[in-house]
C-alpha positions as CSV (number, residue, x, y, z in Angstrom):
1,M,67.3,39.0,112.5
2,K,67.6,40.4,116.0
3,Q,65.0,39.5,118.7
4,W,61.5,40.1,117.4
5,Q,60.1,43.4,118.6
6,Y,56.5,44.1,119.5
7,F,55.1,47.5,119.0
8,D,52.0,49.4,120.2
9,P,51.1,51.4,117.1
10,K,48.6,54.1,116.6
11,F,47.0,53.6,113.2
12,E,46.3,57.1,111.9
13,Y,44.1,56.0,109.1
14,E,41.5,54.9,111.7
15,K,40.5,58.6,112.1
16,I,39.0,58.4,108.6
17,F,38.4,54.7,108.3
18,P,37.4,52.9,111.5
19,D,37.9,49.2,110.5
20,L,37.1,47.2,113.7
21,N,34.6,45.0,111.9
22,W,36.6,44.6,108.7
23,P,37.9,41.1,107.8
24,W,41.6,42.1,107.9
25,A,41.5,44.0,111.2
26,G,42.6,41.0,113.3
27,H,46.0,40.8,111.5
28,K,46.9,44.5,111.5
29,Y,49.2,44.3,114.5
30,F,51.0,41.3,113.1
31,I,51.6,42.9,109.7
32,Y,52.8,46.1,111.4
33,D,55.3,44.3,113.5
34,F,56.3,42.1,110.5
35,I,57.2,45.2,108.4
36,R,59.1,46.9,111.2
37,N,61.1,43.8,112.0
38,L,61.8,42.5,108.5
39,K,62.0,46.0,106.8
40,P,61.1,44.9,103.2
41,K,62.0,47.4,100.6
42,V,59.3,46.5,98.0
43,I,55.8,45.7,99.1
44,V,53.0,44.8,96.7
45,E,49.4,44.2,97.6
46,L,46.9,42.7,95.2
47,G,43.5,43.7,96.4
48,T,43.3,46.7,98.7
49,H,39.6,47.8,99.0
50,K,39.5,50.4,101.8
51,G,43.0,49.6,102.9
52,T,43.2,48.0,106.4
53,S,46.1,45.8,105.5
54,F,47.8,48.3,103.1
55,F,47.6,51.3,105.5
56,S,48.8,49.1,108.4
57,M,51.9,48.5,106.4
58,C,52.2,52.1,105.4
59,Q,52.0,53.1,109.1
60,A,54.9,50.7,109.9
61,V,57.0,52.2,107.1
62,K,56.2,55.7,108.2
63,D,56.9,55.1,111.9
64,D,60.2,53.3,111.3
65,K,61.2,55.8,108.6
66,L,61.9,53.0,106.1
67,N,62.9,53.7,102.6
68,S,60.3,51.2,101.3
69,K,58.0,51.3,98.2
70,L,54.4,50.2,98.7
71,Y,52.2,49.3,95.7
72,A,48.4,48.8,96.0
73,V,46.9,47.1,92.9
74,D,43.2,47.2,92.6
75,T,40.5,48.3,90.1
76,W,38.5,49.7,93.1
77,K,35.3,48.4,91.5
78,G,34.8,45.4,93.7
79,D,33.9,41.8,92.9
80,K,31.3,39.2,94.0
81,H,33.1,38.5,97.2
82,S,33.8,42.0,98.4
83,G,30.7,43.5,96.8
84,F,30.7,46.0,94.0
85,Y,31.1,49.7,94.8
86,N,31.5,53.1,93.3
87,E,34.4,55.6,93.0
88,S,33.9,56.8,96.6
89,V,36.1,53.8,97.9
90,F,39.1,54.8,95.8
91,E,38.6,58.5,96.8
92,L,38.6,57.4,100.5
93,V,41.9,55.4,100.0
94,N,43.5,58.4,98.1
95,Q,42.3,60.7,100.9
96,I,44.0,58.6,103.6
97,K,47.2,58.3,101.5
98,N,47.4,62.1,101.0
99,E,46.4,63.1,104.6
100,Y,48.5,60.7,106.6
101,Y,51.1,59.0,104.4
102,A,51.9,61.7,101.8
103,K,55.7,61.5,102.4
104,E,55.9,57.7,101.9
105,Q,56.6,56.1,98.5
106,I,53.1,54.9,97.9
107,F,51.7,54.0,94.5
108,L,48.0,53.3,93.9
109,L,47.8,51.2,90.7
110,K,44.2,51.4,89.5
111,T,44.2,48.4,87.2
112,T,43.8,44.6,87.1
113,F,46.4,42.3,88.6
114,D,47.2,40.8,85.2
115,K,48.0,44.3,83.7
116,A,50.0,45.5,86.7
117,I,52.3,42.5,86.5
118,N,54.2,44.1,83.6
119,D,55.2,47.0,85.9
120,F,57.4,44.7,88.0
121,A,60.6,42.9,87.2
122,D,61.2,39.3,88.1
123,N,62.8,38.7,91.6
124,S,62.0,42.3,92.7
125,I,59.2,42.0,95.3
126,E,60.1,41.2,98.9
127,L,56.6,41.0,100.3
128,L,53.6,40.1,98.2
129,H,50.1,40.2,99.7
130,I,47.4,38.4,97.7
131,D,43.8,39.4,98.6
132,G,41.8,39.5,95.4
133,M,39.0,37.2,94.2
134,H,38.9,34.2,96.6
135,T,37.8,31.3,94.4
136,Y,40.5,28.6,94.1
137,K,40.9,29.3,90.4
138,A,41.3,33.0,90.8
139,V,43.8,32.9,93.7
140,K,45.8,30.1,92.0
141,H,46.0,32.2,88.9
142,D,47.2,35.2,90.9
143,F,49.8,33.2,92.8
144,D,51.2,31.5,89.7
145,N,51.3,34.7,87.7
146,W,53.1,36.7,90.4
147,F,55.3,34.1,91.9
148,D,58.4,34.9,89.7
149,K,58.1,38.5,90.7
150,V,58.9,37.7,94.3
151,K,62.5,37.4,95.5
152,K,63.9,34.0,96.2
153,N,64.0,34.9,99.9
154,G,60.7,36.8,99.7
155,I,57.4,36.3,101.5
156,I,53.9,35.8,100.1
157,I,50.9,36.4,102.3
158,L,47.4,35.1,101.5
159,H,44.3,36.3,103.4
160,D,41.2,34.1,104.0
161,S,43.2,30.9,104.3
162,N,40.7,29.7,106.9
163,E,37.5,30.8,105.1
164,K,35.5,27.8,103.7
165,E,32.1,29.4,103.2
166,K,30.4,29.7,99.7
167,D,33.0,29.3,96.9
168,F,36.0,30.6,98.8
169,G,39.0,28.5,97.8
170,V,42.1,30.1,99.3
171,Y,42.3,27.4,101.9
172,K,42.6,24.8,99.1
173,L,45.6,26.6,97.6
174,W,47.0,27.2,101.1
175,N,46.8,23.4,101.9
176,E,48.9,22.8,98.8
177,L,51.5,25.5,99.5
178,K,52.2,24.7,103.1
179,K,53.2,21.2,102.1
180,K,56.0,22.7,99.8
181,Y,57.1,25.8,101.7
182,H,57.8,26.8,105.3
183,S,54.8,28.7,106.4
184,I,53.0,30.3,109.4
185,E,49.2,30.3,109.6
186,F,46.8,32.3,111.7
187,Y,43.2,31.0,112.0
188,H,41.4,34.1,113.4
189,S,39.9,36.8,111.2
190,H,39.2,34.4,108.3
191,G,42.8,33.1,108.4
192,L,46.1,34.5,107.2
193,G,48.8,32.3,105.5
194,V,52.4,33.5,105.6
195,M,54.6,31.6,103.1
196,F,58.4,31.9,102.8
197,V,59.5,31.4,99.2
198,S,62.9,30.1,100.4
199,R,62.6,26.6,101.8
200,F,65.0,27.6,104.5
201,P,64.0,30.9,106.1
202,S,65.9,32.5,109.0
203,P,66.0,30.1,112.0
204,D,64.6,33.0,114.1
205,I,61.4,32.8,112.1
206,A,60.8,29.3,113.4
207,I,61.6,30.4,117.0
208,F,59.0,33.1,116.9
209,E,56.3,31.1,115.0
210,S,54.7,29.6,118.1
211,I,54.8,33.0,119.9
212,W,53.2,34.7,117.0
213,Q,50.4,32.2,116.9
214,R,49.6,32.7,120.5
215,Y,50.2,36.4,120.9
216,Y,48.6,38.0,117.9
217,P,45.1,36.3,118.1
218,V,45.0,37.4,121.8
219,L,46.1,40.9,120.8
220,H,43.3,41.0,118.3
221,E,40.8,40.0,120.9
222,N,42.1,42.8,123.2
223,Y,41.9,45.2,120.3
224,A,38.3,44.2,119.7
225,I,37.3,44.4,123.3
226,K,39.0,47.8,123.7
227,H,37.2,49.2,120.7
228,E,33.9,47.6,121.6
229,S,34.3,49.3,125.0
230,K,35.1,52.6,123.3
231,I,32.0,52.2,121.1
232,Y,29.8,51.6,124.2
233,T,31.4,54.5,126.0
234,N,30.7,56.8,123.1
235,K,27.1,55.5,123.0
236,I,26.7,56.2,126.7
237,T,28.2,59.6,126.3
238,K,25.8,60.3,123.4
239,L,22.8,59.1,125.4
240,Q,23.8,61.2,128.4
241,S,24.0,64.2,126.1
242,E,20.6,63.4,124.6
243,K,19.2,63.1,128.1
244,E,20.6,66.5,129.1
245,Q,19.0,68.0,125.9
246,I,15.7,66.3,126.7
247,D,15.8,67.5,130.3
248,A,16.5,71.0,129.1
249,Q,13.6,70.8,126.7
250,L,11.3,69.5,129.5
251,N,12.4,72.3,131.8
252,D,11.6,74.9,129.0
253,A,8.2,73.2,128.5
254,Y,7.6,73.3,132.3
255,Q,8.4,77.0,132.4
256,N,6.1,77.6,129.4
257,I,3.3,75.6,131.2
258,K,3.7,77.8,134.3
259,V,3.4,80.9,132.1
260,L,0.3,79.5,130.4
261,D,-1.2,78.6,133.8
262,Q,-0.7,82.2,134.9
263,H,-2.4,83.4,131.7
264,I,-5.3,81.0,132.3
265,N,-5.6,82.2,135.9
266,N,-5.6,85.8,134.7
267,L,-8.3,85.1,132.1
268,E,-10.4,83.2,134.6
269,S,-10.1,86.2,136.9
270,I,-11.2,88.6,134.2
271,L,-14.1,86.3,133.3
272,N,-15.3,86.1,136.9
273,N,-15.1,89.9,137.1
274,I,-17.2,90.1,133.9
275,K,-19.8,87.6,135.3
276,S,-20.1,89.6,138.5
277,A,-20.7,92.9,136.7
278,K,-24.3,94.4,136.7
279,V,-24.2,94.8,132.9
280,F,-23.5,91.1,132.5
281,K,-26.4,90.1,134.8
282,I,-28.8,92.4,132.9
283,W,-27.6,90.9,129.7
284,Q,-28.3,87.3,131.1
285,A,-31.8,88.4,132.2
286,Y,-32.5,89.9,128.8
287,N,-31.5,86.6,127.1
288,R,-33.8,84.6,129.4
289,I,-36.8,86.8,128.7
290,K,-35.9,86.7,125.0
291,R,-35.9,82.9,124.9
292,R,-39.3,82.8,126.7
293,I,-40.9,85.2,124.2
294,L,-39.5,83.3,121.2
C-alpha cells in the first residue's frame, strides 16, 4: 500500500439525510478514506438503517470510480436497540441510492442476515461491516455465521465496540477478537473495531494505526463543531428573517393605526359639528323637558 491518503469528501447523501447526531457519523471520514486507500471490490454491510456508514462507503466508491460492489443487508424494520420503524426508512435509503449513487453497483437486500448469507460464496467478501443487534449473543452469532464469507486477507468492522450501556455486548466480543487478530480500535462515537482476518496485515497498516487513532477523532470533533456552527448560523438567519417579517407586520399595523386615528379624528370632527348645530341643541332641550314631565 502506498502512503495513506486523506481526503476531504462532500457526502452527497447529507442533502437528504443530515446525520450529524447519528451514532456512526464520527467514523464516516475514516471509512471513506479506508475505502479509497484499500479499494475493496466486495463490501457487505449487515445493518444499514438510514445509511450513514453505507452511503459514506458508496461516496468513496463513486468519487474514486471504483468497480466495487456494495451490499446492504437489513430488514428495515428495526429492533429493540435501533427502535422499530415503518417503510419510510427503506424508502429514504432507496431514494438516496437512486438520486446520488444510481450508477454504482449497489444492492439493497431486504432480508435477515441469516437468509442473505446464502447469496455469498465463502472467501468472497473483502470488507464486512457488522452493525445489527448489539447483544453479545446476536453479534457473536453474526460474526461466526459470516466469518467464512470473508477473504483470508479481508477486514471485519464492528460498530459499538465501546458501548457498555444496557445489554450492549459488542465490546465483549471485541475484547475476545483483539486478542486473536491484529486490530485497530476507535473509542469515539460508541466505538469502532477494525479487525484484520489475516494475522499479518500489511506493515503499512501498523504504521498508520497510531495516526488514525489521533487524527480521525479530532476530525470528527471538527466536523461536529463545523456542523453545529452551521446549525446556529441557520438559526440566526432564520431568526433574522422572522424579525424582518415581524418588523414589516408592525410597520403595516402602525400604518393602519395612523389611518384609524385619522378616521377617529374625522368622526370626532363630525360629532362636534353635530353637537354645535341648532337642531341638536333644540333636540337636547326637548329631551330635558320631556324627562321633567315624565
